[in-house]
C-alpha positions as CSV (number, residue, x, y, z in Angstrom):
1,M,-0.2,0.1,0.1
2,K,2.7,2.2,0.7
3,N,4.6,1.7,-2.4
4,A,1.0,2.8,-4.2
5,L,1.0,5.9,-2.5
6,Q,4.7,7.0,-3.1
7,K,4.4,6.5,-6.8
8,L,1.3,8.7,-6.3
9,A,2.9,11.5,-4.6
10,L,5.7,11.7,-7.1
11,P,4.1,13.9,-9.4
12,A,3.5,16.0,-7.1
13,I,6.5,15.9,-5.4
14,H,8.1,17.0,-8.8
15,L,6.0,20.2,-8.5
16,L,8.6,21.3,-6.2
17,P,12.3,22.5,-7.3
18,P,14.6,19.8,-7.2
19,E,16.5,20.1,-4.3
20,A,13.2,21.2,-2.2
21,A,11.4,17.7,-3.7
22,H,14.8,16.1,-2.1
23,A,14.1,17.5,1.3
24,V,10.5,16.6,1.3
25,A,11.5,13.4,0.5
26,L,14.2,12.8,3.7
27,K,11.5,14.4,5.6
28,A,8.7,12.2,4.5
29,L,11.6,9.3,5.4
30,R,12.1,10.4,8.8
31,L,8.7,10.2,9.4
32,G,8.2,6.8,8.3
33,L,5.8,7.9,5.7
34,A,7.8,6.0,2.8
35,E,9.4,2.5,4.4
36,A,8.9,-1.1,3.4
37,P,8.7,-3.5,6.0
38,G,13.3,-3.9,5.9
39,A,15.8,-5.3,4.1
40,I,15.0,-7.8,1.8
41,S,17.0,-11.5,2.0
42,T,16.9,-14.5,0.3
43,P,19.5,-17.4,-0.2
44,R,20.0,-16.0,-3.4
45,L,20.2,-12.5,-2.6
46,A,22.6,-13.0,0.7
47,T,26.3,-12.2,-0.5
48,N,29.5,-11.3,1.0
49,L,30.9,-7.6,0.0
50,A,35.0,-7.4,1.1
51,G,33.6,-9.3,4.4
52,L,30.6,-7.6,4.8
53,A,27.5,-10.0,5.0
54,L,24.6,-7.7,3.0
55,P,20.9,-9.0,3.1
56,N,21.1,-8.2,-0.8
57,P,23.0,-6.4,-3.1
58,V,21.0,-3.6,-3.8
59,G,22.7,-0.5,-1.8
60,L,22.2,3.3,-2.1
61,A,24.9,5.6,-3.3
62,A,26.4,8.4,-1.3
63,G,24.5,11.8,-2.4
64,F,20.9,10.9,-1.0
65,D,21.4,11.6,2.4
66,K,24.4,13.6,2.5
67,N,24.1,14.2,6.5
68,A,23.1,11.2,7.6
69,V,19.4,12.0,9.1
70,A,17.7,9.4,7.7
71,V,19.7,6.4,8.5
72,G,17.0,4.3,10.1
73,P,14.2,4.6,7.7
74,L,16.5,4.2,4.8
75,L,18.0,0.3,6.1
76,R,14.4,-0.2,6.5
77,A,13.4,0.5,2.9
78,G,14.7,-2.6,1.2
79,F,18.5,-1.6,0.9
80,G,20.9,-4.0,1.6
81,F,23.6,-1.3,2.5
82,I,23.7,2.1,2.3
83,E,26.0,4.8,2.0
84,V,25.6,8.2,3.5
85,G,27.9,12.1,2.7
86,A,30.1,13.0,1.3
87,A,31.7,14.2,4.6
88,T,33.9,16.9,4.8
89,P,36.2,17.9,7.8
90,R,34.6,21.4,8.0
91,P,31.1,22.0,7.4
92,Q,30.4,24.1,3.6
93,P,27.5,25.1,2.2
94,G,28.7,23.8,-1.6
95,N,27.6,25.9,-4.8
96,P,25.0,28.2,-5.7
97,K,21.6,27.3,-6.0
98,P,20.2,26.2,-8.4
99,R,22.6,23.2,-8.3
100,L,20.0,20.3,-9.0
101,F,18.3,19.3,-12.7
102,R,16.0,17.2,-13.1
103,L,16.1,15.6,-17.1
104,A,13.3,14.2,-17.0
105,P,12.8,13.2,-20.8
106,D,16.2,11.4,-20.1
107,E,15.0,10.0,-16.6
108,A,18.4,11.7,-15.4
109,A,20.0,14.6,-13.3
110,I,22.5,17.1,-13.5
111,N,24.0,18.3,-10.0
112,R,26.6,20.7,-9.1
113,F,26.2,20.7,-5.2
114,G,29.9,20.7,-4.4
115,F,30.1,18.6,-1.5
116,N,27.5,20.9,0.8
117,N,27.4,18.8,3.9
118,E,26.8,19.8,8.0
119,G,30.4,18.2,8.6
120,M,31.9,15.6,9.8
121,T,31.8,16.2,13.7
122,V,27.9,16.1,13.3
123,I,27.7,13.5,10.8
124,S,29.6,11.2,13.0
125,A,27.7,12.2,15.9
126,R,24.7,10.5,14.0
127,L,26.4,7.6,13.0
128,A,27.2,6.5,16.4
129,R,23.7,6.0,16.9
130,P,22.5,2.6,17.3
131,R,21.2,1.0,14.0
132,N,20.7,-2.6,12.3
133,G,22.0,-2.7,9.1
134,I,25.2,-2.0,6.9
135,V,25.9,2.0,6.7
136,G,29.2,3.5,4.9
137,I,30.7,6.9,4.6
138,N,31.8,8.6,1.2
139,L,34.9,11.0,2.5
140,G,35.1,14.1,0.8
141,A,37.5,17.2,1.3
142,N,36.9,21.0,1.4
143,K,36.8,23.3,-1.5
144,D,38.9,25.6,-0.1
145,S,41.4,22.9,1.7
146,Q,44.7,23.2,1.5
147,N,45.7,19.9,1.9
148,R,42.7,17.6,0.3
149,T,44.6,14.3,0.6
150,E,44.8,15.1,4.6
151,D,40.9,15.7,4.9
152,F,39.8,12.4,3.4
153,A,42.0,10.8,6.4
154,R,40.8,13.2,8.7
155,V,37.0,12.6,8.0
156,L,37.9,8.7,8.3
157,A,39.2,9.3,11.8
158,S,36.3,11.0,12.7
159,A,33.8,8.7,11.1
160,G,35.5,5.6,11.0
161,P,34.6,3.9,14.2
162,H,31.0,4.9,13.3
163,V,30.3,3.0,10.2
164,D,30.9,-0.7,8.4
165,F,32.6,1.1,5.4
166,A,34.1,4.4,3.8
167,T,34.5,5.5,0.4
168,V,37.2,7.9,-0.8
169,N,35.4,9.8,-3.4
170,V,38.1,11.5,-5.6
171,S,35.6,11.2,-8.8
172,S,33.3,14.3,-7.9
173,P,33.4,16.6,-11.1
174,N,31.4,19.5,-9.2
175,T,35.1,20.2,-6.7
176,E,37.8,21.9,-8.7
177,R,40.5,19.8,-9.6
178,L,39.2,16.9,-7.3
179,R,39.2,14.5,-10.2
180,D,43.3,15.0,-10.3
181,L,43.6,12.9,-7.5
182,Q,42.9,9.6,-9.9
183,G,46.4,10.4,-10.9
184,K,48.6,7.7,-10.0
185,A,51.7,9.1,-8.2
186,A,48.7,11.8,-6.1
187,L,46.1,8.8,-6.1
188,A,48.8,6.6,-4.3
189,A,49.4,9.1,-1.4
190,L,46.0,9.7,-0.7
191,L,45.2,6.1,-0.4
192,T,48.1,5.1,1.5
193,G,47.2,7.8,4.2
194,V,43.5,6.7,4.1
195,M,44.8,3.3,4.8
196,D,47.6,4.4,7.6
197,V,44.3,5.8,9.4
198,R,42.3,2.7,9.0
199,A,44.9,1.0,10.7
200,A,44.2,2.8,13.8
201,L,40.3,2.2,13.6
202,P,38.8,-0.1,16.5
203,A,38.0,-2.5,13.4
204,Q,39.4,-2.7,9.9
205,I,36.4,-1.5,7.8
206,P,36.2,-2.2,4.0
207,I,38.1,1.1,1.9
208,F,36.4,1.6,-1.1
209,L,37.4,4.2,-4.0
210,K,34.8,5.8,-6.5
211,I,36.3,6.4,-10.1
212,A,35.1,8.5,-12.8
213,P,33.5,7.0,-15.9
214,D,35.4,9.3,-18.0
215,L,38.7,7.6,-17.9
216,D,40.5,5.5,-20.4
217,D,42.3,2.3,-20.1
218,I,45.5,3.6,-19.5
219,A,44.2,5.4,-16.5
220,L,42.2,2.5,-15.5
221,G,45.1,0.2,-15.4
222,E,46.9,2.4,-13.2
223,I,44.2,3.1,-11.0
224,V,43.9,-0.7,-10.3
225,E,47.5,-1.2,-10.1
226,V,47.4,1.8,-7.1
227,A,44.1,0.4,-5.7
228,L,46.2,-3.6,-5.4
229,E,49.2,-1.7,-4.2
230,T,47.9,0.1,-1.1
231,G,45.5,-2.8,-0.2
232,I,41.9,-1.3,-0.8
233,S,39.3,-3.2,-0.7
234,G,37.3,-2.6,-3.8
235,I,36.4,0.0,-6.6
236,I,32.7,1.7,-7.5
237,A,32.4,2.1,-10.8
238,T,31.4,4.9,-11.3
239,N,30.6,8.4,-10.1
240,T,28.8,11.0,-12.7
241,T,29.9,11.9,-16.3
242,L,30.7,14.9,-17.7
243,S,29.5,13.6,-21.2
244,R,26.5,15.0,-22.7
245,E,26.0,12.8,-25.5
246,G,22.4,12.0,-26.5
247,L,20.7,14.1,-24.3
248,Q,17.0,15.8,-25.2
249,S,16.3,18.3,-22.0
250,A,16.4,21.7,-22.2
251,H,18.7,21.5,-18.9
252,A,21.3,19.1,-20.8
253,A,23.7,22.4,-21.1
254,E,23.9,22.7,-17.0
255,A,27.2,22.5,-15.7
256,G,27.4,19.4,-13.2
257,G,27.8,15.7,-13.2
258,L,25.4,13.9,-15.2
259,S,23.8,10.9,-13.7
260,G,20.7,8.2,-14.5
261,K,19.8,6.4,-17.7
262,P,22.3,8.3,-20.4
263,L,25.0,6.8,-17.9
264,F,24.2,3.0,-17.7
265,E,26.0,1.8,-20.8
266,S,29.2,3.9,-20.4
267,S,29.6,2.7,-17.0
268,T,29.0,-0.9,-17.6
269,R,31.5,-0.7,-20.0
270,V,34.0,1.0,-17.4
271,L,32.8,-1.9,-14.6
272,A,33.6,-4.8,-17.1
273,R,36.8,-3.4,-17.9
274,L,37.6,-3.5,-14.7
275,S,36.7,-6.4,-14.3
276,Q,39.2,-8.1,-16.4
277,L,41.9,-5.8,-15.0
278,T,41.2,-6.5,-11.3
279,E,41.0,-10.5,-12.1
280,G,38.5,-11.0,-9.2
281,K,41.3,-9.8,-6.6
282,L,39.5,-6.5,-5.8
283,P,35.2,-6.4,-5.2
284,L,33.4,-4.1,-7.4
285,I,30.2,-1.8,-7.2
286,G,28.4,-1.1,-10.1
287,V,26.3,2.0,-10.0
288,G,25.1,4.3,-12.6
289,G,21.6,4.3,-14.6
290,V,20.2,0.9,-12.4
291,S,16.5,1.5,-12.5
292,T,15.3,-1.9,-13.1
293,P,16.3,-5.5,-12.1
294,E,17.2,-6.4,-15.5
295,Q,20.2,-3.4,-15.3
296,A,20.8,-4.5,-11.6
297,F,21.8,-8.1,-12.9
298,A,23.4,-6.6,-16.0
299,K,26.1,-4.9,-13.1
300,I,26.6,-8.0,-11.6
301,L,27.2,-9.8,-14.5
302,A,29.3,-7.4,-15.9
303,G,31.6,-7.8,-12.6
304,A,29.8,-5.8,-9.6
305,S,29.4,-7.9,-6.8
306,A,27.0,-5.6,-5.5
307,V,25.1,-2.1,-7.4
308,Q,23.9,1.4,-5.9
309,L,21.4,3.4,-7.0
310,Y,20.3,7.2,-6.4
311,T,19.1,8.8,-9.7
312,A,16.6,6.2,-10.3
313,L,15.1,6.9,-7.1
314,V,13.7,10.5,-7.8
315,Y,11.6,8.9,-10.9
316,K,10.7,5.9,-9.2
317,G,10.0,6.4,-5.1
318,I,12.1,4.6,-2.6
319,G,9.9,1.4,-2.7
320,L,12.7,1.0,-6.3
321,A,14.9,-0.8,-3.6
322,A,12.5,-3.7,-2.4
323,D,11.3,-3.4,-6.0
324,L,14.7,-4.4,-7.4
325,A,15.9,-6.9,-4.5
326,H,12.8,-9.1,-5.6
327,G,13.1,-8.6,-9.0
328,L,17.4,-9.2,-9.1
329,D,15.5,-12.7,-6.7
330,A,13.4,-13.5,-9.5
331,L,15.7,-13.5,-12.1
332,M,18.4,-15.4,-10.4
333,E,15.8,-18.3,-9.4
334,K,14.3,-18.2,-13.5
335,N,18.3,-18.6,-14.5
336,G,19.0,-21.3,-12.1
337,I,21.5,-19.3,-10.2
338,T,21.5,-20.3,-6.3
339,N,23.5,-17.0,-5.1
340,I,24.6,-13.9,-6.7
341,A,28.1,-14.8,-6.2
342,D,28.1,-17.6,-9.1
343,A,26.7,-14.8,-11.4
344,I,29.6,-12.1,-11.0
345,G,31.7,-11.5,-14.0
346,A,29.8,-14.2,-15.7
347,E,29.4,-12.5,-19.0
348,K,31.4,-9.1,-18.5
349,E,33.5,-9.5,-22.5
350,S,29.7,-8.9,-23.8
351,Y,29.5,-5.4,-22.1
352,L,33.1,-3.9,-23.2
């Protein structure tokens, strides 16, 4: 019943400016107006991601709950895991509004938020509250920081004791020169510093690296090399893109990162190539354009151990998490797959 009400409410929410609509959605979650019974799980769906026991492989990407204000409700919305943030050491307002645009004809969005958040101290305090489910933090750097490498380590030191995993985000296009940290030498220094901080945490939580889709094969090879050398736990592929190819919306020329349906093919190609390059040595999380069970299954066949979504929630509502989990389970049953792990990377060559 709640899913039906959510779908009926979507047209009304879309009458609001995108960022205001996002705030309304978070408030509805906090008030318990959009919850499912809890994380969906079956023997086919239950899986292991870098030591994390997931009830299902459908996760929430960073950016939806930047400030960790709706952690409990989101964990009860059907997700197998969620990621909050990005968090920066100091609070920052982000870029001027408007900075979020719906591209409805393309089932996409463009954002140029610029890591707006309440800062690591406030976010870490919220993450310290008791919860039931797997939660990670997306690590960011302040726009005016003199040492962005140190910023990532500081956020991990603050939030790390209260989360199950952390993601190093060097792939947002909305903080000037942040993507430069994907270069081999800069990335090695950054990840080494982060891993040093992890060694001092109460638990050795998994550390993931989130990369951009706009990388060539040489850059991907260097990222894999650094990832293996520094001992991080996995790679998230991918963040938003700067490409605007094939868009129909009037907002197509807006600056920022493009997410949603147009990103599916390019992000899945990057995922499949990473699956080849890592040779199964690192788990991968597939992100970009996932809005159906078939697309989630495609990411897994291309090499993902789990998937994350965000933009599709704008068009299909929070009930999509449970729909994808149930749909994945049905697809695996139909294909005679007893556990999601048996499908990971099984068809990666076909996505290149």
